[in-house]
N, C-alpha and C positions, 0 to 999 in steps of 0.2 A: 504494500500500500504506500502510495506517495503521500508524504506528510504535508498538510496544508500550512501555508505561511500566514497564519492568523494568530493574533495575540489574545489568547483566552486566559491569561494570567489573572486579571481582575475577577473573571467569572469563577475560576477555580478557587481563588482565595475567598470570595464571598460564600461559595458553596461549602467550603471546608469549615469556615467560621460558624456557619449556620448550625453545625452539629452541636456546638456548645449551647446555643440559645434554644434549640428544640429538644434538648435532652430531657427525658422524663424523670430521671433520677440523678443524684450526684454520684460521682465516680470514686472520689478518694479524698483523703485529708490534704489540705493545702500544703502543709510542710513536706509531706511525702512527694507530692506532685512537683513542687519547686525543686527539691533535691534531685528528683529523677529526670527533670526536664532536659538537662544537657545531654545525657546519655540517650534518652528517647528521641530527641531531635536529631542527634547524630545518626542514629539507626535509620530513621525515616528519611532523612536527607540522602543517605547512602542508597537506600532502596529506590528512592525517586530517581536519583542519578543513574543507577545501574539499569533500571527498567527502561528509562527514556533512551539510554544508549544501546540497550540490547534489543529493543523492539524492532522486528523485521517485517511486521505485517503478515504473519502466517494466517492463511485463510481460516483454518480451524480455530485458531486462537481468537480471531476477530469475531467469529460466530459465537464462541463461548462468552466473550466479553459483552456481546449484544444481549445475550440471555441474562447475564448478570446485571446489566444496566436496566433491563426491563423489570426484573424482580426488584431491584433497588428503587425504581420509580414507584412501584406499588407500595413498598415498605415506607417510603417517605410520605405518601398520601395517608397511609394508615397511622403513621406516627402523628401527623398533624391532626387527624381526626381524633385520636386518643387525647391529644393536648387540648383540643376544643372541649371534649367531653369532661376533662378533668377541671379545667379552669372556668369554662363557660358552659355548663351542662345545658343540653337542649338547643344550643345555638345552631348547629348544622348536623344533618345526618351524613352518612357516608356518601350518598349520591350527591348531596349539596357540596360536600368538600371536594369531591372529584370534579364537579363542574367549575367551582370557584378557582381551583388551581390549574386545571387543564385548559380552560377557555383562553386565558391570556397567552398560552404557548403559541397560538396562531400568530400573534404579533411578534413574538420573539424567535420566529423561525429563521431570521436573517442574523448573520454574525454581528453586523454593526449595532443592530437594535439590542441584541443580547449583551454585548459588551458595554454599551452606553447605560443600559438599565442596571447592570451590575455595578458600574461606577457610581451611579446615583444612589443605589441602595447601600453601598459601603458608606457614603457620606451620611445618608439618612440613619443608618444603623448606628454609626458613631455618635451622632447627635442624641439618639434615643438612649444609648448607653451612658452618655455624659449626664443626661437628665436623670436617669435612674440612680447613678452614683451620688449626685447631689441630693436626690430625694431621700436616699437611705443613709446618708452620711451621719445624721444625728444619732442613728441607732447602731452604728458600728462600734464594737467594743473589742479592744485588744485582749482582755481576759477570756474572750470567747474562743481564742485559738486553742487548738488541741495541744495540750502540754504533756500528755503522757508519752512515754518512750514508744517509738514506732515499732510495731511488731512485723513479723514476716508477712502476715496477711495484709497489713497496710501497704507495704512495699509492692506486694503482688497486685493489689487493687490499682495502685498508681500506674504500674507498668502496663497492666492489661488495658486500662483505660486509655493511656497515652499512645500505646502501640497498636491501637485499633487502626485498621487500614481501610478507609472508605474508597470507593471507586475513583475519587478525584486524583489519588496518587497514581492510578493506572492511566487515567486520561491525560495526565501530564506528558505521557509518551507520544500522544497523537499530535500535539501541538507544542513541540519542545522549543525552548529559546535557542538563540544562536549559540554555537559551541563555546564561544568565549564567555557567555553569560550563564551557561547551564549550571555550573557548580554554585555560583552565587545565588541564582534564583531558586535552586533546589533547597539550599540551606535556608534562604529567607522564607520560603514557603512553609517548610516544616517548623521552623522556629516561630513564625507568626501564628500558625495554627495552635501549637502547643503553648506558646506564651499567652495567647488570649484565653485558652482553656484554663491554664493555671491561675491567671489573674482573676477570672470569674469565680473559680473555686475559693480563692483567698477572700474575695468579697463576700461570698456566701457564708464562709466559716466565720468571718467577723460579724456577720449579721445574725445567723442562726445559732452559732455555737455548737454545742454537743448534739443539738437536734438536727443538724444538717444531713447526716446520712439517712435519716428516716423521712426526709422531706420528699414529696413528689412535686414535680414541676417547680423546682426551687427558684429558678430565675424569675418566673412569672409571679411566684409567691412573694419574693422580695420586692419586686416592682410595685405590686399592689399595696404593700404595707408601708411604702415610703411616706415621708412627711408631706411631700407635694401631692402624692396620690394621683399624679397625672394619668397613670395607666389605669387607675380604677375609675376615673371620671371619663377618660377618653378611650374606652375599650376598643373602638374602631381603629385607633392608631396601632395598637398591639396586634390586632387581627390582621390589619393591612400588611404590617411588616412580616408577620409569619407567612401569610399567603404569597406575597411577592417573592420572598426568599425561596420558598418551596417551588414556586413556579419557575424561577430562574434555574433552580437545580434540575427540574424536570426538562426544561428546554435544553439545558446543557447535555443531559443524558440522551435526549432525542436527537440532537445534532450529532452527537458521537455515534449513536446507533445507525443513523442514515449513512454516515461516512464509512463506518466499519462494514456495513452491508453492501457497499459499493455504490451508494447513491451519490448524488451531487451535493456537496456541502462545502464548497470552496468559499473563499472570502467574498462577501457581498452577494452570494447566491442564496436561493432559498434552500433550507435544510431538507424540506420535503414539500411536495405539492399539496395544495389545499384539498385536492380530491382524496388524499390519503388520511386526512384528519379524522373523519368518522370512524375509520378502522382503528386508528390510534386511540381515540377516545373510548370506543367500545372495548378494545383490548385491555386498556388500563382499568376500566370499570370492572370488567370481568375478572381480571387478575386480582384486583382489590377484594372482590366478593369471595374469591377462592381462598385468599390468604387472611381474611379478616379474623379468623379464629386462632391464628398463629400467635404465640407469645412474642411480643415485639423485642423484648430484651434478648431472648434466645435467638431470634431471627437476625438481629443486628450482629450478635456475636458470631453466628455462623457465616454471615456475609463477610465479616472481617477475615475469618479463617479461610474462606474461599478466595478472597482477594490476595491473601498471603500466599496461598498455593499457586494462584495464577501468576503472581509476581515471581515466584521461585521458578516456575516453568519458563517464563520469558527470559529470565536471567540465565538459566542453564542452556536454553536453546541458543540464545545470542552468544554465550561463551563458547559453545561447541562450534557454531558457525565461524566465529572469529579464529578458533584454533585450527579448523580445517583450512581456512583461507591462508593462515600463516604457514601451514605445512605445504600447501600447493604453491604458494608464492613467497618463499623465504626472502627475507631482506638481503 
């Protein structure tokens, strides 16, 4: 497969940061996460770099990645539906959630629209996070930090959470930066994702204290308890941010699926024709209906495991091809 010369870095960054905001449970104690961050970031950056370097566009691997992206799209819709049900019960049913997040994908079928929307959402999301921090600042307490010695289970929880591998790390290989920028952007991408995640965990621990591990939808709970209570009064603001972030993620996955399947998804071109959208909408709705009873925590765990296996296959395949080329054409 010929790699497209498009800059999807902002879209990938927004998509990976959304994992922290949409998480249904906290993952680890902040101290363990901060101490584990350098090692986790180094591992993920190395995987990101090796996968993007080793990717050769094998036809079978492309189809496997397409299936993985389709299942991931359904899981993202189901997670958003579960988030709605937990924070705003009765707001939207599963069919309504599917429509709200899938309909705007029609507009985001072009690369410029997808990239510009991601840039706008990064700014909008940063403003919302700043408002949230200002809102909860009076309730942040340093004594709330977990002071007990870290156990092996604490370290395991931190590493398992930080070393989760969502599809964005694999999609980095489809639209890699220039060779001279690849190492820097891989390190920046991994460090930004884990740094944001660790910072949010620190904020939540300062806010909730010992109750943090038992909290469901912790980011949303903290936002609604803030002194300004802006997210409690303006529920539409939070709902809009969630829906648009998930929509961008789905559009990114769709764009990648069309390109992987041999469709036309170059810079400035339509990722898929409008005539295919009814099939896409129907397929996603059907897949969501099939997977709606699956435990989401386990589903995302297994998705990460499959992504790790896929990354290992890509790296081994690329390494073997490089070794064969060196044997056939020695320096």
